[in-house]
N, C-alpha and C positions, 0 to 999 in steps of 0.2 A: 613373310610377315606382313599383315595389313599395314597400310601407311599410317593410320592413326595410332596403332599399337607401337609401330616403330618410332613415331615421334615421341610418344610417352616414354618409351624405354630409353631414348637418348636425351630426354629432357635433362636440363641441368639439375644436379642434386638439390641445390638450394630451392629451385622451383617446386620439385616434388615434396621437399620437406615442409614448405609453407602451405601447399595445397591440401595435403593429406590430413593434417590435424584440423584444418578449418572445415573440410568436408565431413570428417568424423564428428566434429562438434555439432555441425548443423544437422547431421543425421540423428544424433542424440536428441537435439532440441525438438525434432519433429517426430520422434518415435512414439509408438503407442505406450511404452512404459513411461515416458516423460509426460504424456497426456494424462495418465492415471495419477501421477504424482502432482501434476498441476491441479487436477480436480480436488485432490486431497488438500492442496494449498488453499484453494478458495474456501473449502469447508473450514479449515483451521483459522483462516482470517475471519470467517463468519463467527466462529466461537469467540474469538478475541473481542470482536465488536459487540457481541451479545453481553459479554462480561462488563465491558466498558459502559455500555448503555444501562445495564441493570444496576451497577454500582452508582452511576450518576442519577438514576431514577430514585434510588433510596436516599442519596445525599440531597437531592433537590427538595425532597419532602420531609427532611429531618428524621429519617428512619434508619440512620446509620449509613453505611456505604461511604464512598469517597469519589471525588472527581479525579479520575486517573487516565492513563494512556495505555498503549500497547504493552510497555514494560510492566506497568502495574497490574495489568490483566494477567500476564504470564506469571507474575509473582503470586497472584491470587490463586491461580490454578495449582502452583507448586505447594502452597500452604494448605490446600484443601486435603481432606482424607483421601488417600489413594490418588493424590494429585500428580505424583511423579510419573506413573505409567501414562496417564492422560497427557501430561506435558511432553513426554517423549514422542507420542503420536503427533501432537500439535507441532512440535519442533520439526519433525520430519516433513510435515505438510508445509510449514512456513518456508523451509529450505527449498522445497519444490516450487513454491510461489515465487520466491526470490530468484531462483534460476530461470524460471519462466519469463519474468520481466527482463532479466539481463539478456536472455537469448532473443527476446523480442526487439530489444534495442540494438544488439550487435548484429543479428542476422536478418533483421527486417522481416520477421515472420508474418507481420500484418500487411506486407507489401505496400508500405508507405512511400518508398522511393528515396531518392537522394537530394530532393529539393531542400532548401534551407529550413522551411517550415517542418518538413518531414524529419530532417535530422535533429531539429530541436525536440520534437516529440519522442524520437527514438532515444535521445539523451535523457529525457525525463523518465522513460521506461527503465533505462539503465540505473538511474539514481534511485528509483523506487525499489528496484531489486536489491541494490546495495544497502539501502536502509533496512530492508527486511533481513538481509544477511547479518547485519549488526544485531538485530533482535534475536536471530537464531544463535549467534555466538553467546549472547547473554543467557539464553535458555540452556545452552550446553553447559555453561558454568554452573548453573543451578543443579543440573542433573549430575554433574561430576562432583558436586559438593565443594567447589572451589570459589563460590561467590553467589551473588544475586544477579538479576538481569542488568544491573548497572544503573546509570542515571535515568531519570525520567526525561521525557522530551522537553519539559520546561527547563530543567537544569542543563541539558545538552544545548538547547537554544541559547541560554544565557552564556554558557562557556564559549560557544562559537562566536557569539557577539563580542565578548570580551577580547578574544583572540584577534578578531578582524578589526575591531576598533583601534587596536594597537598598531595596525598597519596604515600606511599612508592612503592606500586605496580601499581600505576596509569598509568605509561608509558606503561607497558606491556598490560594493559587492553585497552588503546587507540590504540596501535598497533594491538591488536586482533580485535578490532572493525573495524579498517581500513581494515584488511584482510577479515573480514566477508562481509563488503560492497563491497570489491573487488570481492569476490565470487559471490555476487548478480549481480554485473555488468557482470561478465563472464556468469552467467546463462541467463541474458537478451540477451547477444550476441549469445549464443548458440541457444536460442529459435528463435532469428531473423534469424540465418543462416539456421537452420534445419526446421523451421516452425513446430516444434513439438507440438505447442499449438493447432494445428488442431484436435488432438486426443481428446481434451476436449470440442470440439465444435460440435454441430449437425447442419451442414450446408446443409443437404439434401433438405431443403425447398427452398434453394436459387438456382438460375440457375447458369450455369458455370461462367457467368460474375460476378455475385454477390459473388461467392466463391473466385474468383480471387482477387476482391477488398478487401474483408475481410482479406485475407492472406497478401496482399500488405500492408494494414494499420497496421496489426500486426507486420510484419517484420520491417517496417520503424519505427514504434513507439517504439518497443522494442529496436532497435538499438540505437535510440536517448536517450532513458531512460538509457540504459546501459552506454552510453558515460557520461551522467550526474553523474551516480553513480561511474563511474571510477574516475572522477575528485574529487568527494567527498572523495573516499577512499584514493587517493594519498595525499590529503591535511590533512586528519586525521593522516596518518603516518608521514607526515612532522611535524605536530603539536607535535607529541610525540617525534620525533627525535630531534627537535630544542627546545622542551619544550616551545613552543610558541602558546598559545591558539588562537591568532588572525589568525593562519593558517587554523583553522577548518572552514569548509564551509558546508552549506546546499544546497538545490536545487537552490535557488536564487543566492547564491554566486558562485556556479558552472557555472550557465548560464552567469553571469557577467564575470567570468574568460574567458570562451570560446569566448565571444563577444569582449574581449580585445586583443585577439591574432591577429597575422598577418592574413589578410583576415577575420577578426572577424565578419564583417557584413555578409559575406557569411556563415561562420560557425554558427553564431548565428541564422541566418535565417533558415538554414537547421535543426538545433537542435529544433528551435521553431516549424517549420512545422512537425518535427518528434513527438513532444509532442502533437500537435494537432491531428496527426494521431493516437497516442496512446489513446487520449481521445475518438476518434471515435471508435477505436477498443474496448475499454472498454464498450462503449454503445452497440456495437455488441455482446460482451460477455454477457451482461445483457439479451439479447434475445436468444442467441444460446448456452450458456454454458450448458454442460451435468451435471445436478445436480441429475437426477434420479438415475444414477448408484452409487452415493455415499450413497443412502438410502438403498441399498441392504445389 
């Protein structure tokens, strides 16, 4: 028996028991099937942002609509004619998107490493995935007829703020959360300014005009999303500073706040168009994202 085989055969059972599931999970995370589900996830996320942006565009111009968030967009799909079959497809895609981000955080599929900064980024990936899993569970409740998508991000943010403010260390945690969201906003602005997202896209199949439009959609969409996250982060910090949970906002609350400012109709319209652009950009990512390099 070769030496390596013999070593594996005589390895302690607890070692084999921990290595095999991890290896299997990583193989799943980098499989071609997971890549297909991940692409479906980006497309589903794009549809959600298209709905958020379109509803916000109508609301900003007093044409109906509402300032809503991911949960509201899913409820809108469910309430539409033939919406439940579409919601089932979107839910499957969002589940894939959630798992993809969790796998990126746990298994370091982006090869970020184990430095403190990298670990922080990987933790952010994990929590993004977890947040989308929560959205998936709400959608499953709708599909099963046992409820709605649950609370909006505004109500969820307020509830968490109430819970944390009741703790001795809650204020510090809310401030920390606010700065984390602020960092996400800056990251969105950075990508919008530098168009660094192009490195993760394989746009060689597109002509020059197609590449230009994908980049424009990405920059405009990321800038709008960054503005929304910036508002969310500021109000989280306000909620901690004033110990006032009503200050906390989610995506819908941030859009409402922007639309209520001077020239709010213009600002709300631009932000809504930006979120529509982000939705289209996410659909483009579904087609052109470089996933093969993450399986190396």
